[in-house]
C-alpha positions in Angstrom: 0.0 0.0 -0.2 1.3 3.7 -1.0 -0.6 5.9 1.9 -0.2 9.5 1.2 -0.3 12.1 4.3 -0.5 15.8 4.5 1.8 15.7 7.5 5.0 13.9 8.1 4.4 13.8 12.0 0.9 11.9 11.3 2.8 9.5 8.9 5.5 8.9 11.6 2.7 8.3 14.0 1.0 5.8 12.1 3.9 3.6 11.8 4.2 3.1 15.7 0.4 2.6 15.8 0.5 -0.3 13.1 2.6 -2.1 15.2 0.6 -1.4 18.3 -2.4 -2.5 16.4 -0.9 -6.0 16.6 0.3 -6.1 12.5 3.9 -6.8 11.6 4.1 -5.9 8.0 6.9 -7.4 6.0 7.9 -3.8 5.1 7.1 -0.5 6.3 8.7 2.5 5.0 8.4 6.3 5.1 8.8 8.9 2.2 9.2 12.3 2.8 8.1 14.9 0.2 11.7 15.9 -1.0 12.5 12.3 -1.5 9.4 11.4 -3.4 9.9 14.5 -5.6 13.5 13.5 -6.0 12.7 10.3 -7.2 9.9 11.7 -9.4 12.2 14.1 -11.1 15.0 11.4 -12.0 12.7 8.5 -13.0 10.3 9.7 -15.7 9.1 6.3 -15.9 7.3 6.5 -12.8 3.9 8.2 -13.3 2.4 9.5 -9.9 0.7 12.7 -9.5 1.2 13.8 -5.8 -1.1 16.9 -5.1 0.9 19.7 -3.3 -0.7 18.8 0.1 0.7 15.5 0.3 4.1 15.8 2.5 5.0 12.1 3.1 4.3 8.8 1.9 4.2 5.2 4.0 4.9 2.5 1.8 3.3 -0.9 3.6 3.9 -4.2 2.4 2.0 -7.4 3.8 2.7 -11.2 2.9 1.4 -14.6 3.7 -0.1 -17.6 2.7 -3.7 -17.0 3.6 -6.0 -14.4 1.7 -8.4 -14.1 4.7 -5.6 -13.1 6.9 -3.8 -10.7 4.6 -7.3 -8.9 4.0 -7.7 -8.5 7.7 -4.4 -6.9 8.2 -4.9 -4.7 5.4 -8.5 -3.6 6.6 -6.8 -3.2 10.3 -3.9 -1.1 8.8 -6.4 1.1 6.6 -8.3 1.9 9.9 -4.8 3.0 11.6 -4.3 5.2 8.6 -7.4 6.8 8.9 -7.1 7.4 12.5 -3.8 9.0 11.7 -5.0 11.4 9.0 -5.5 9.6 5.9 -9.1 9.8 4.5 -10.8 7.6 2.0 -11.5 9.4 -0.7 -9.7 12.6 0.4 -6.6 11.6 -1.3 -5.9 9.5 -4.1 -2.9 7.4 -3.9 -3.4 4.3 -1.6 -2.7 1.3 -3.5 -2.3 -2.3 -2.7 -0.2 -4.5 -5.2 -3.0 -7.2 -5.6 -6.0 -5.4 -4.8 -7.1 -7.8 -2.0 -7.8 -5.0 0.7 -11.7 -5.6 1.0 -11.8 -5.3 -2.5 -12.6 -1.5 -2.1 -10.6 -0.7 -5.2 -12.4 -2.7 -7.6 -9.5 -4.5 -8.6 -7.6 -1.7 -9.9 -5.2 -1.8 -7.1 -5.7 1.9 -6.4 -8.2 3.0 -3.5 -10.0 6.4 -4.3 
């Protein structure tokens, strides 16, 4: 999942909250706006429109053998993200590689 935040501090708070919620993602990376802009500038093959209000992203990866467990973990993570400033529908850009997060993406792998 690629989760946008308008505040780096809210993104940082979400990191520890994911672990407190009992989820241990296989990867959880913080990316500040400057790093995102640098990457987009030097890798033109990446097409990602980042709204001006987005100041950080969290890249979250979960894996496992059971789709029901992964879905539950994704739903828990999405709840944590919402509690820390990400709003469904307010900012585009949360993505999951398989579109498994409750199917809310309609199979596109990007949630509105």
